[in-house]
C-alpha positions in Angstrom: 2.1 0.2 -4.7 -1.5 0.9 -6.1 -5.0 -0.9 -6.0 -6.6 -2.3 -2.0 -8.6 -5.3 -2.3 -9.0 -6.3 1.5 -6.1 -4.6 1.8 -3.2 -3.6 -1.4 -1.0 -0.5 -1.2 -0.2 2.0 -3.3 1.8 5.3 -2.7 -1.1 7.6 -3.9 -3.4 5.7 -0.9 -1.0 6.8 1.6 -2.4 9.0 3.5 -5.9 7.6 2.5 -5.6 4.2 4.0 -5.2 5.3 7.5 -8.9 4.7 7.8 -11.2 3.5 5.4 -12.1 7.0 3.7 -10.6 6.5 0.3 -10.1 2.3 0.7 -12.1 3.4 -2.1 -10.1 3.3 -5.0 -7.6 1.0 -3.7 -10.3 -1.6 -5.6 -9.6 0.0 -8.8 -9.2 -2.6 -11.1 -6.9 -3.1 -14.1 -7.0 -5.3 -16.9 -3.8 -5.5 -19.2 -3.1 -8.7 -21.5 0.1 -10.1 -20.9 1.0 -9.0 -24.5 1.1 -5.4 -23.1 4.9 -4.9 -22.4 8.2 -6.2 -21.4 8.7 -5.0 -17.6 12.3 -3.1 -17.3 14.7 -5.0 -15.1 15.7 -1.3 -13.5 14.9 1.4 -11.7 11.7 2.3 -10.9 9.7 4.9 -9.3 6.0 6.4 -9.3 4.8 10.2 -9.7 1.6 11.1 -8.4 -0.7 13.6 -6.7 -0.3 16.5 -9.8 -1.3 19.4 -9.3 -1.2 23.2 -11.3 0.6 26.4 -10.6 -1.8 29.0 -10.7 -0.3 30.8 -13.7 0.1 27.7 -15.4 3.9 27.3 -15.4 4.2 24.6 -13.4 3.2 21.6 -11.7 3.5 20.2 -8.3 3.5 16.3 -7.5 5.0 14.2 -5.3 7.7 11.1 -6.4 9.6 8.7 -4.7 12.2 8.4 -7.5 14.9 9.2 -4.2 13.7 6.4 -2.5 10.8 8.0 -0.4 8.1 10.6 -1.1 9.2 14.1 -1.7 7.8 17.0 -3.5 8.5 18.0 -6.8 7.9 20.3 -9.1 8.2 20.9 -12.9 7.5 23.0 -15.7 4.0 22.5 -17.7 6.1 20.4 -20.4 7.6 18.2 -18.2 11.0 19.4 -17.7 13.0 21.3 -14.9 11.6 18.6 -12.4 12.8 20.1 -9.6 13.0 18.0 -5.9 11.9 20.6 -3.0 11.9 18.7 0.5 14.3 16.0 1.2 13.8 13.7 4.3 13.6 10.3 5.5 9.7 10.9 5.7 7.1 10.7 3.2 5.9 14.0 1.8 3.2 14.0 -0.3 -0.1 16.0 -2.1 1.1 18.9 -2.9 -1.2 22.1 -3.6 -0.2 25.6 -4.7 -1.7 28.6 -2.8 -4.1 30.8 -5.4 -1.1 33.4 -5.5 1.6 30.8 -6.7 3.9 31.7 -3.8 3.7 28.8 -1.3 2.9 25.2 -1.6 0.8 23.2 0.7 1.5 19.3 1.6 1.3 16.7 4.4 4.0 15.2 5.9 4.6 12.4 8.8 8.1 13.7 9.7 7.5 13.8 12.9 6.0 10.8 13.3 2.0 11.0 12.1 0.8 13.2 9.1 0.3 17.1 9.8 -0.3 20.1 7.3 2.6 21.9 6.3 3.8 25.0 4.0 6.5 25.8 2.0 7.7 28.4 -0.2 7.5 27.1 -3.7 11.8 26.6 -4.0 11.1 24.2 -0.7 12.4 27.3 2.0 10.7 27.6 5.0 9.0 24.5 5.7 6.3 25.5 8.2 4.2 22.9 10.3 0.4 24.2 10.8 -1.3 20.9 12.6 -0.1 19.4 15.5 -2.2 16.7 16.8 -1.8 13.4 17.9 -4.4 11.9 15.3 -3.4 12.4 11.1 -4.2 15.5 9.1 -4.0 15.7 5.5 -5.7 16.3 2.3 -5.0 20.3 2.4 -6.8 22.7 -0.4 -6.3 26.2 -0.2 -8.9 28.8 -0.4 -9.5 30.6 -3.7 -9.0 33.8 -1.9 -5.6 32.1 0.1 -6.8 32.6 3.5 -8.2 29.0 4.5 -7.1 25.7 3.9 -9.6 23.3 4.1 -8.4 19.4 5.5 -9.0 16.1 6.6 -8.2 15.3 10.1 -9.4 12.0 12.3 -9.0 13.6 15.7 -12.7 13.0 16.6 -12.3 9.6 15.7 -12.6 9.3 11.7 -11.8 11.4 9.0 -14.0 14.5 8.8 -13.5 18.0 7.0 -12.1 20.7 8.9 -10.6 24.5 7.9 -8.1 26.9 9.3 -6.6 30.2 9.1 -3.4 29.6 6.5 -1.1 29.9 9.8 -2.5 26.8 11.3 -5.3 28.9 14.1 -9.1 28.5 14.3 -8.9 24.7 13.1 -13.1 24.4 12.8 -14.7 20.8 11.9 -16.9 21.1 9.2 -18.7 17.1 8.6 -19.7 15.0 11.5 -21.0 11.9 10.3 -19.7 8.3 11.0 -18.6 8.0 7.7 -15.4 9.0 6.3 -15.1 11.9 4.4 -12.1 13.6 2.2 -10.6 15.2 -0.8 -11.8 18.6 -0.4 -12.1 21.0 -3.1 -12.7 25.0 -3.0 -14.7 26.3 -5.4 -13.1 29.3 -7.8 -16.0 31.4 -6.1 -15.4 30.3 -2.6 -19.1 29.5 -1.9 -18.6 26.0 -2.4 -16.4 22.9 -1.3 -16.5 19.4 -3.1 -15.7 16.3 -1.7 -16.4 13.0 -1.6 -17.9 10.7 1.5 -18.8 7.5 1.7 -21.5 8.1 4.0 -24.2 6.7 1.6 -22.6 3.1 1.5 -20.0 3.7 -1.1 -18.0 6.4 -1.9 -19.7 9.4 -3.5 -19.0 12.9 -4.4 -20.5 15.8 -2.1 -20.6 19.6 -2.2 -21.6 22.3 0.6 -21.1 25.5 1.7 -17.8 27.2 3.2 -19.4 26.3 6.9 -20.2 23.0 6.3 -24.0 23.7 5.6 -26.4 22.4 2.6 -24.0 19.2 1.9 -25.2 18.1 -1.6 -25.0 14.7 -3.1 -23.7 14.9 -6.8 -23.1 11.5 -8.0 -25.4 8.5 -7.4 -23.2 5.6 -8.7 -23.0 1.7 -7.2 -19.2 2.3 -8.5 -17.0 4.4 -6.6 -16.5 7.9 -7.4 -14.4 10.6 -5.8 -11.4 12.9 -6.1 -13.4 15.9 -7.0 -11.8 19.1 -8.8 -13.7 22.5 -9.8 -12.9 23.7 -13.2 -11.1 27.4 -13.1 -14.4 28.9 -14.4 -16.8 26.8 -11.7 -18.9 25.6 -14.3 -17.5 21.7 -14.5 -15.7 19.4 -11.9 -13.6 16.4 -12.8 -13.5 13.1 -11.1 -12.3 9.9 -10.8 -14.6 6.8 -10.8 -14.8 3.2 -11.3 -18.2 2.6 -13.0 -16.8 1.1 -16.0 -14.9 -1.5 -14.5 -11.4 0.0 -13.8 -10.5 4.0 -12.6 -11.1 6.8 -15.3 -11.1 10.3 -15.5 -14.8 12.0 -16.0 -16.4 15.5 -15.7 -19.9 16.7 -14.9 -21.7 19.7 -14.1 -21.6 21.2 -10.7 -25.3 20.0 -9.8 -24.2 16.3 -11.1 -25.8 16.6 -14.4 -23.7 15.5 -17.8 -21.3 12.9 -16.0 -18.8 12.4 -19.3 -16.0 10.0 -19.5 -12.7 10.6 -20.7 -10.0 9.0 -20.4 -10.6 5.1 -21.9 -7.5 2.5 -20.4 -7.3 -0.6 -19.0 -4.9 1.0 -16.8 -5.7 3.4 -13.4 -6.0 7.0 -14.3 -6.7 8.7 -11.5 -6.4 12.5 -9.6 -6.6 14.8 -11.6 -6.8 19.1 -11.4 -7.2 21.4 -14.2 -4.9 23.8 -15.7 -6.1 27.6 -14.7 -6.8 28.6 -18.3 -9.0 25.2 -18.8 -7.5 23.6 -21.4 -6.0 20.8 -20.0 -6.3 18.4 -17.3 -3.2 16.7 -15.3 -3.2 13.2 -13.8 -1.9 10.0 -12.5 -1.9 6.9 -14.6 -0.4 3.6 -14.5 -0.5 3.1 -18.2 3.4 2.8 -18.6 3.2 0.4 -16.3 4.8 2.1 -13.1 2.4 5.5 -11.7 3.4 8.8 -13.9 1.5 12.0 -13.9 0.0 13.2 -17.8 -1.6 15.8 -18.8 -4.6 15.6 -21.8 -6.4 18.0 -23.3 -10.0 18.5 -21.5 -12.3 16.7 -23.8 -10.0 14.1 -22.6 -7.7 14.1 -26.2 -3.9 14.2 -26.7 -2.9 12.4 -23.4 0.9 12.8 -22.6 3.9 11.4 -20.2 5.1 14.4 -18.6 7.1 12.8 -15.9 8.4 9.3 -18.0 10.2 7.9 -14.8 9.3 4.1 -16.3 12.2 2.0 -16.0 14.9 1.4 -18.4 17.3 -1.6 -19.0 17.2 -5.4 -19.8 13.5 -7.1 -20.1 11.8 -10.0 -18.1 8.7 -11.6 -19.2 5.5 -10.7 -17.4 4.6 -13.9 -17.4 5.9 -17.3 -15.5 8.3 -19.1 -17.7 8.2 -23.1 -18.0 9.8 -24.6 -14.6 12.1 -26.6 -17.2 14.0 -23.1 -17.5 15.0 -22.8 -13.9 17.2 -25.4 -12.2 14.7 -26.0 -9.3 16.0 -29.4 -8.6 19.1 -27.8 -7.4 17.4 -25.5 -4.9 18.4 -27.3 -1.8 14.9 -25.9 0.4 11.7 -26.4 1.2 8.8 -24.0 1.2 6.3 -23.8 3.9 2.2 -22.0 2.4 -1.0 -21.5 3.3 -3.5 -22.9 0.9 -7.6 -23.6 1.1 -8.5 -26.8 0.3 -10.4 -30.2 0.6 -9.7 -32.0 4.0 -11.8 -35.1 5.0 -14.6 -33.3 2.4 -14.3 -29.9 3.6 -12.6 -27.4 2.4 -10.8 -24.9 4.9 -7.0 -23.4 5.4 -4.4 -25.8 5.8 -0.4 -25.3 5.9 1.7 -27.7 3.3 4.7 -28.0 2.4 6.8 -29.1 -0.5 10.2 -29.2 -2.3 11.2 -26.1 -4.4 10.4 -27.9 -7.5 7.1 -28.7 -6.2 7.1 -32.2 -5.7 6.9 -34.1 -2.1 3.6 -32.4 -1.2 2.3 -32.8 2.3 -0.8 -31.4 4.2 0.9 -30.5 8.0 -2.1 -30.1 9.4 -5.1 -32.0 8.2 -7.6 -29.8 10.3 -11.1 -29.8 8.5 -12.8 -27.8 11.2 -9.7 -25.4 12.4 -8.1 -22.9 9.8 -4.2 -22.9 10.0 -2.2 -19.9 7.9 0.3 -17.4 7.7 3.3 -20.0 8.6 6.9 -19.4 8.8 9.8 -21.4 10.0 12.1 -21.4 12.0 16.0 -20.6 11.6 17.3 -24.2 12.2 13.9 -25.6 9.6 12.7 -27.9 12.6 9.1 -25.8 13.8 6.6 -23.6 11.9 4.7 -20.5 13.8 1.5 -19.9 12.3 -2.0 -18.6 13.2 -5.3 -20.4 13.9 -8.9 -19.3 13.5 -10.9 -21.0 16.1 -14.8 -21.1 16.7 -17.6 -22.3 15.6 -18.7 -18.5 14.5 -18.0 -15.1 14.5 -18.7 -14.6 18.2 -16.3 -17.4 19.3 -13.9 -17.1 16.7 -10.4 -16.0 17.6 -7.4 -15.9 15.6 -4.4 -17.7 17.9 -0.5 -18.3 17.4 0.3 -21.9 17.4 4.2 -23.3 16.9 4.9 -27.4 15.6 7.3 -29.3 14.7 8.0 -28.7 10.8 6.2 -32.2 10.1 2.8 -30.7 11.8 3.2 -32.3 15.3 2.8 -31.1 18.5 1.1 -27.9 18.6 1.8 -25.8 21.1 -0.8 -22.4 21.8 1.3 -19.0 22.8 -0.8 -16.7 22.5 -4.8 -16.3 21.8 -6.2 -13.4 19.8 -3.1 -12.7 17.9 -1.5 -12.1 14.4 1.4 -12.2 12.3 4.1 -14.2 14.3 7.6 -14.2 13.7 11.1 -15.9 14.4 14.3 -14.5 16.1 17.3 -15.1 14.3 18.5 -17.5 16.9 14.8 -19.1 16.9 14.1 -18.8 20.4 12.2 -16.5 20.0 8.6 -15.5 18.7 7.4 -12.6 18.4 3.3 -11.6 17.3 0.9 -8.8 17.3 -2.1 -8.8 19.7 -5.3 -8.5 18.6 -6.5 -4.6 19.2 -10.0 -5.4 19.7 -11.9 -8.0 21.9 -13.8 -9.3 19.0 -12.8 -11.6 16.6 -11.6 -9.3 13.0 -9.7 -10.9 9.7 -7.8 -8.2 9.5 -4.7 -8.9 9.2 -3.8 -4.8 10.7 -6.3 -5.3 13.6 -3.5 -5.4 16.1 -2.0 -2.9 18.7 1.7 -3.3 20.2 3.8 -6.3 20.5 4.7 -9.0 22.4 7.4 -11.4 22.3 7.2 -15.3 23.8 10.5 -16.9 24.9 10.2 -20.3 24.2 12.2 -21.9 26.7 10.9 -20.1 29.8 7.5 -20.2 28.1 7.7 -16.4 29.0 6.0 -13.4 27.6 7.7 -10.2 27.2 6.4 -6.6 26.3 7.8 -4.3 23.4 8.6 -1.3 25.3 6.7 0.7 22.4 3.3 0.5 23.6 1.8 2.8 20.6 2.8 0.5 17.5 -0.5 -0.6 15.9 -2.1 -1.8 13.1 0.9 -3.9 11.7 1.1 -6.6 9.3 3.9 -8.7 7.7 6.7 -8.2 10.7 9.8 -9.6 10.1 12.9 -9.6 12.5 16.2 -8.7 11.0 18.8 -11.5 10.7 21.2 -9.6 13.4 18.5 -9.3 15.9 18.3 -5.8 16.0 15.2 -4.7 14.1 11.9 -5.2 13.1 10.6 -4.5 9.9 6.5 -3.9 9.0 4.3 -2.5 7.0 1.7 0.1 9.0 -1.9 0.9 7.4 -1.8 4.3 6.5 2.3 4.7 7.4 4.0 2.6 4.5 7.1 0.7 5.4 8.7 1.4 8.6 11.5 -0.2 10.9 11.7 -0.1 14.7 14.1 -1.4 17.2 13.7 -5.1 19.5 15.1 -2.8 22.6 13.8 0.5 23.0 11.2 2.7 20.9 13.2 3.8 18.2 11.4 3.8 15.1 11.8 5.2 11.4 9.9 5.3 7.9 11.7 2.9 5.3 12.5 4.9 2.2 10.8 2.0 0.1 7.5 2.8 -0.8 4.8 -0.1 -1.2 4.5 -2.8 1.5 5.2 -6.6 2.7 9.3 -5.6 3.5 11.1 -8.6 3.6 14.9 -8.2 5.2 17.5 -11.0 3.3 19.6 -13.1 5.4 22.7 -11.7 5.1 21.5 -7.9 6.0 22.2 -6.2 3.6 19.0 -6.2 0.8 15.2 -5.1 1.5 12.9 -7.2 -0.9 9.0 -5.5 -0.6 6.1 -5.0 -3.0 6.4 -1.8 -5.2 2.9 -2.8 -6.4 0.5 -5.4 -7.1 1.9 -6.3 -10.0 5.5 -6.3 -9.1 8.7 -6.5 -6.5 11.7 -4.2 -5.7 14.4 -5.1 -4.1 17.1 -2.5 -2.6 20.2 -1.8 -0.8 19.7 -2.0 3.3 21.3 -0.1 5.5 19.5 0.5 9.0 21.9 2.6 10.6 21.1 5.4 8.4 17.8 7.4 9.1 18.0 9.0 5.8 17.9 6.9 2.1 18.1 3.8 4.4 16.8 2.0 1.5 18.4 2.8 -2.1 19.3 1.6 -5.6 16.1 0.4 -5.8 15.6 -2.6 -8.7 12.3 -4.2 -10.0 13.3 -8.1 -10.1 9.8 -9.1 -10.9 6.9 -7.7 -12.4 3.5 -9.5 -13.8 1.1 -8.4 -16.6 -2.1 -6.4 -15.1 -4.3 -9.4 -15.2 -2.6 -10.9 -12.3 -1.1 -10.4 -8.6 2.4 -10.7 -7.4 2.5 -10.7 -3.2 3.9 -12.0 -0.2 7.7 -12.1 -1.1 10.5 -14.5 0.9 14.3 -14.4 0.8 15.7 -18.5 0.1 17.9 -18.7 3.3 20.9 -18.1 0.6 19.9 -14.9 -0.6 19.9 -16.1 -4.5 16.4 -16.7 -5.0 12.4 -14.8 -3.9 9.2 -16.8 -3.4 6.5 -15.7 -3.7 2.8 -15.5 -4.6 1.1 -15.2 -7.6 -2.9 -15.3 -8.5 -5.5 -13.4 -11.2 -6.4 -10.1 -10.0 -9.7 -10.8 -8.3 -8.0 -12.8 -5.5 -7.0 -11.4 -2.3 -4.0 -10.9 -0.2 -5.0 -10.9 3.1 -4.5 -13.9 5.6 -7.4 -16.1 5.1 -9.5 -13.9 2.7 -9.8 -16.4 -0.6 -7.7 -15.8 -3.9 -8.7 -18.5 -6.3 -6.2 -19.7 -8.7 -3.1 -18.5 -6.3 0.1 -20.5 -6.6 3.4 -20.2 -5.3 6.7 -19.1 -7.5 10.2 -18.6 -7.4 12.5 -16.3 -8.8 15.7 -16.9 -9.7 17.7 -13.4 -8.6 20.3 -14.0 -11.4 18.8 -14.4 -14.2 15.2 -12.4 -14.1 13.2 -15.4 -14.7 10.4 -17.0 -12.7 7.9 -19.6 -12.5 5.3 -21.0 -10.8 6.1 -24.2 -8.5 1.8 -25.0 -8.1 -0.2 -25.5 -10.1 -3.6 -26.4 -8.7 -4.3 -23.0 -7.5 -5.9 -23.8 -4.5 -5.6 -20.3 -2.8 -1.6 -21.0 -2.3 -0.6 -18.0 -0.3 2.1 -16.8 1.9 5.3 -18.8 1.0 8.3 -19.1 3.3 11.2 -20.6 2.9 12.3 -23.8 5.1 16.2 -23.8 5.7 15.9 -27.1 5.6 18.8 -29.2 3.4 16.6 -31.3 1.0 19.4 -32.5 -1.6 
């Protein structure tokens, strides 16, 4: 997915978002008229991280077109697109060696992100780093003897170098901030990088031994992703100083900063052709993320990958309620909402019919915030989280359940997040807080615990290393959990043992259909996909990806949930200055329903009171 405000995912941030290093351009804004274009109902893919070969004949990139991120190459005109890697993990950020014989990249195929190299035909894939921390963003020195990379092995992301066989790993930067995106100058005398050490993301250079670290940009907006021109005279980079992410160039001393692109879409991650005449970059101006090339002055942009979805179109804006037979849907929806209670605004849990009627505020507690509701499989109970305490020091996020009418709330866990129900309704799984302090961020958790409603006992999941999860979902067959993991995309792990695998569905917030055969998830801030799910297949466990909902770039879509009969999706929809995270504001947010048989979707709430996190209640009301 694309950007993150608070936390919104993009495949291009798959590794970057492992730390706040480049949560950076997660805030890149995109404004697009609702008349921009009709989205397509069909297969969608994102193509990212383009980088030129040293002879200028090929471009390496990564793509999730086959279900998960893999490395590809193509000729400089976009033809002969060839897949080089093939596994169920995420392979991203390819970089050609200076002699054009090898490609470095990072992959989480062995459980966490490490640096690998391979031949340019995909053969002889070799792991260079072997560390329980996360290593990524490789960059070759111009003489081909060294690779610069980033790692959080010493607590936060810093820049390191090593020999090309993985030996002699040396740390270059050392500060409490996050440093990333190293890029060698053509003569090998400087390394450009970005860092948030001075409060926001800026571009710096340093000597290859880490000395003489010099700041080049100084702007209140975010500047990052530097790459040198082949003559060493300029640096191309990305900035959001003019309201959204665009491509810029500057001299290597930071002077003469010029904007090259001017699109309401996101333009990012650029690199020069070896002759200096072209710049390749990533853009989502054609709805999904594609690789483009333009002249070095920003003119003549051309889509090289052209992987936009095709097939029947659907609208990017909600239709009137009258176009869906909402009164025939026999279920209710529970959701969180920030609204006035006894003269005071706070988060409450609310219940409505599928047509938006019969609104009920279930919690009605002006001094307590209740959020993240999930209905039990029989529709009789709701589990949720509650923020309690008068200030940040005393506040805690606790897990409760209550009757469907809001009565008899029972606390089951303190300092915990993201509860969900077992398919038989006997258990509630939740995520214990990682740190003793209160933290609103939804991924501030480690481990998983399961509460038994009958015995009141709590059982710890056998995998204690599970951490930084959100959108926890218990599969209808009871065998699996799915979730998004901060910095590691979508995952599935067994309820009974330590088995864990990545889902071949790039994005975030996976939700399993009631019959266990399909997965819905956010593939971007603006679109929802569904795919065929087979958790017995470790390779390509989510196939037949199909975009089913999309909105214009002035809005965002999140929090998808399947209806009990599998015929509808509910989700949140708001103007794109809102935030998807639990307890963060999303002004203008409303609850929507999509009829999967027609592709039409509509808002069922209209007051815009930060209505988020909808969950179907399997309660027959008609």
